[in-house]
C-alpha positions as CSV (number, residue, x, y, z in Angstrom):
1,I,-19.9,-36.3,16.5
2,K,-16.8,-34.4,17.4
3,V,-15.5,-31.9,14.9
4,T,-11.9,-31.0,15.0
5,K,-10.2,-28.2,13.2
6,K,-7.2,-29.2,11.0
7,A,-4.1,-27.4,12.2
8,T,-2.6,-24.9,9.7
9,S,0.5,-22.8,9.8
10,K,-0.4,-19.3,10.7
11,H,2.3,-18.1,8.3
12,K,0.8,-20.0,5.3
13,R,-0.4,-17.6,2.6
14,S,-3.9,-18.3,1.4
15,S,-5.1,-17.5,-2.1
16,P,-7.2,-14.3,-2.3
17,Q,-11.0,-14.7,-2.0
18,K,-12.7,-13.6,-5.2
19,A,-16.3,-12.2,-4.9
20,N,-18.3,-13.0,-8.0
21,L,-20.6,-10.0,-8.5
22,N,-20.8,-10.5,-12.3
23,S,-23.8,-8.5,-13.6
24,A,-24.9,-7.6,-10.1
25,N,-27.2,-4.6,-9.7
26,L,-25.3,-2.5,-7.1
27,S,-26.8,0.8,-8.1
28,H,-26.9,3.1,-5.2
29,A,-25.3,0.6,-2.9
30,N,-23.1,1.8,0.0
31,L,-19.8,0.1,-0.7
32,S,-17.8,2.5,1.3
33,H,-14.7,0.9,2.8
34,A,-15.6,-2.5,1.1
35,N,-12.8,-4.8,0.3
36,L,-13.5,-5.7,-3.4
37,R,-9.9,-6.7,-4.1
38,Y,-9.9,-9.3,-6.9
39,A,-13.7,-9.1,-7.1
40,N,-15.5,-10.0,-10.4
41,L,-17.5,-6.9,-11.1
42,R,-17.8,-7.6,-14.8
43,Y,-21.0,-5.8,-16.2
44,A,-22.1,-4.8,-12.7
45,N,-24.3,-1.8,-12.4
46,L,-22.4,0.5,-10.1
47,S,-24.3,3.7,-11.0
48,G,-24.7,5.9,-7.9
49,A,-22.8,3.4,-5.7
50,N,-20.8,4.9,-2.9
51,L,-17.2,3.6,-3.6
52,S,-15.4,6.0,-1.2
53,H,-12.4,4.2,0.3
54,A,-13.3,0.9,-1.4
55,N,-10.4,-1.3,-2.3
56,L,-10.8,-2.2,-6.0
57,R,-7.2,-3.3,-6.6
58,Y,-7.1,-6.2,-9.2
59,A,-11.0,-6.1,-9.5
60,N,-12.4,-7.1,-12.9
61,L,-14.3,-4.0,-13.9
62,S,-14.7,-4.8,-17.7
63,G,-18.2,-3.8,-18.8
64,A,-19.0,-2.2,-15.5
65,D,-20.1,1.5,-15.4
66,L,-16.9,2.4,-13.6
67,K,-13.6,3.6,-15.2
68,V,-10.4,3.6,-13.3
69,Y,-7.6,6.1,-14.2
70,Q,-4.2,5.8,-12.5
71,S,-1.7,8.6,-12.8
72,G,1.0,9.6,-10.4
73,K,-0.1,9.9,-6.8
74,Y,-3.9,9.4,-7.2
75,T,-6.3,6.9,-8.6
76,A,-9.5,8.2,-10.1
77,Y,-12.6,6.0,-9.9
78,I,-15.0,7.6,-12.4
79,Q,-18.7,6.8,-12.6
80,K,-21.5,8.3,-14.6
81,E,-22.6,10.7,-11.8
82,R,-19.7,10.7,-9.2
83,T,-15.9,10.4,-9.1
84,R,-13.5,9.6,-6.4
85,I,-10.0,10.9,-6.7
86,G,-7.8,9.8,-3.8
87,C,-10.0,10.1,-0.8
88,K,-12.3,12.8,-2.2
89,Y,-15.7,11.8,-3.6
90,Y,-17.9,14.3,-5.3
91,S,-20.3,14.7,-8.1
92,N,-18.9,15.1,-11.6
93,E,-20.4,18.5,-11.8
94,E,-18.7,19.5,-8.5
95,W,-15.4,18.3,-9.9
96,K,-15.8,20.4,-13.0
97,K,-16.5,23.5,-11.0
98,F,-13.6,23.3,-8.5
99,T,-11.1,26.1,-8.7
100,D,-7.4,25.6,-8.4
101,D,-7.5,27.1,-4.9
102,Q,-10.2,24.5,-3.8
103,I,-8.2,21.7,-5.3
104,S,-4.9,22.9,-3.7
105,N,-6.7,22.8,-0.3
106,M,-7.5,19.1,-0.7
107,D,-4.0,17.8,-0.5
108,V,-0.4,18.9,-0.9
109,G,0.5,18.8,-4.5
110,A,-3.2,18.1,-5.6
111,V,-3.3,21.1,-7.9
112,D,-0.3,19.9,-10.0
113,Y,-2.0,16.5,-10.4
114,W,-5.3,18.2,-11.2
115,N,-3.9,20.5,-13.8
116,N,-2.1,17.6,-15.5
117,N,-4.9,15.2,-15.5
118,K,-8.3,17.0,-15.4
119,A,-8.7,17.0,-19.1
120,V,-8.4,13.2,-19.3
121,I,-10.7,12.8,-16.3
122,F,-13.3,15.1,-17.8
123,S,-13.2,13.2,-21.0
124,I,-13.7,9.9,-19.2
125,M,-16.6,11.4,-17.3
126,D,-18.2,12.6,-20.5
127,S,-17.7,9.2,-22.2
128,L,-20.0,7.6,-19.5
129,K,-23.0,9.9,-20.2
């Protein structure tokens, strides 16, 4: 049997692939740099998962133990124990202890973002306890 590949245009846009991880137990999984764009993560257990540099754009996170907060330059991915803001990923307790000097050393303009948004971020962190 000879199998031939159907010719397709290399310029044709394909629809995005959607990973179905509905109700998956991903606790403590290393999802660093994972492309989860459009993924169905509804009710997924993401506690302790490493989401540093993960692409979660357009992902369905309803019911998952992850909250996403977008404001200005940065997106915050807030979990019960850890939070990623921009490319920085620390425990929630570490975030709460950072000084303005430490935050300002993370990125240009970071301290302005931090002072304008930390109350909301801390409130979201506390809501996940």
